[in-house]
Residue, then its C-alpha position, 0 to 999 in steps of 0.5 A: m837865193r832863198l824862199n821867202v815871201g815877195v822879192r826884195p825891192g832893189s835887189d836882182a830880182d827886182p831891178q827897178g825897185s817896183d814895189p817895196g812891199l811884199t806880198p803874201n799870196y805868194l812864193e817869189v825867190l829872195v835874192a840878196e844880192f844886190t846892184r844898188h842901194a837906195p838912199g839912205t841905207f847902211c850899205w857897207p861895215e867897215l871896221a878900224t881895228t889895230d891889229q889888222a891880221a888877227a882881226v881878219a883872221f877872227y871874223r874869217g873863223l866866225f862868218g867863213w868870210d872870204v878875204n880880198d886884201q888890195p893895197l891901200g898906201p905904203g904897207e897897207t892894205y885894206s881886206t874886203f871881206q867876201l861871199r860867194g865872191l861878192d863884197v860885204g864888208a871890209a877891214y883896215t889898221m887905223r891910222e895914227q891920227e885916229r888913235q892919237g884922237g882915243a878912238p878904240p877899234h870900232w866898225n864904221a857904218y856907212v849910209t848911202v847918199e845920191s850926193a855925198d857933198a849935198a849930205a855932208a852939206r845937209a848934216q852941218n845944217l841940222g847940226g851935225i859936224v863933217l869930220a872929213p869934208p866929202f872926198d873921191v875914193m879912187d874911183a869906188g865912189r865918194m864920201s864924207v865922214i860925219q857926226d850926230p848932234t849927239g855924238a855918234v860918227f857914220q859915213v855917206w857915200q856916193a857910189n860910182k864903181s863901188i855900192g858898197a854890200r853887194i850881199l844883205n840879210e842872209p848869213g854873213s851880212l850886215c842885216w842891220t845897224e844900231l845907233t846907241t845914243s845919248d839924247a833919242s829925239v835930238a838923234e831921231a830929229f836929226y836923221v829923219g831930217l837928213f835921211g828921210w827915215l821913216p820912225k816906228h816907236a815902241t808901243p807904250g809899256s815896252p821893256m824900253p824905249y826902242t825906235e825902228f827906222t824904215v828907208a822909204d821906198a826900200g822895205g820893211p825897217t833895218i835901223g834901230m835906236m836906243p838911249k845909253p843904257p844907265n849903267l854906261p860910264p858918260e864918257v862912252p859915246s854915242c855909236w852905231m853898231p851893226y848886226i851881222q847875220v849867223a843861223n844860229a846865234d847860240e853857236s855863232a856866240a860860242t864860236a866868237a868865244t873859242l877864237g877870242g872874242q867876248i860875249v857882252y850880252g845875250p843871247h836874248d830873244i826878240p819877241d817873234a823876231g828872233r835871237f840876238v848876241v852883242l860881242a867883242d872882238p879880240q881887239g875891242a871892236s864891238f858888233a852883234t850877231f842876229a838869228p831871225r826866227a825862221a833861221r834858228k835851229 
């Protein structure tokens, strides 16, 4: 835990999720350990990779994660990343059908929902494609894989015994999830209709169009959206990317490079917010790190 203003709704410090606002007149302990996530929250970053052992070693070296390997099937394991013994994400080896479909190594992005079945049906009505109909993941929860109308793929998660990440918004855990899309207006209408996200657009004159989304009743924005940069080839699909919080963006980028990763963009400052770097791991999966301004050294 760390000192900050107010209590994060939905954390153990506020188990009833009382007031999503932060009161600026006093200091309280902000607890980053969660026992539930509000519907619409990105709750689980999951790496699909072509070399699980090498990828796990890379991320352990970069973020200091512990790893809990569990059998997934014949010859398969599911590597759960942990901080303080609490789950923060996972990695698995891509299935043959994923590779045959042309999918590169990537991070999956799971969104908490009250009902995976209802979310999948609504996504279809809004113009999305249900790639995998809702199914149970043993007793952990129920999920579905969905593609939005612009081509970005994500997962919905109905929690049972697992809520997903138990830690968010501290070094070594998910702090932001960002969509790069071929049609921002279509994507916005889809996600607002599906999850009820509250959009806030960049002010006129900003360097680039950017939209922040806030999950209703869950505090400040944790989701971003930007149009695909014009220099990207048209065959590059719309996609979601996780941001992992770090104490120092420059130092984590240098560490990633020494571990075999690639610096794709940055380090770059976000005025009054912090500093970020877009990276690719040795197998090619893209992700970003972010150091909040208060956490920079």
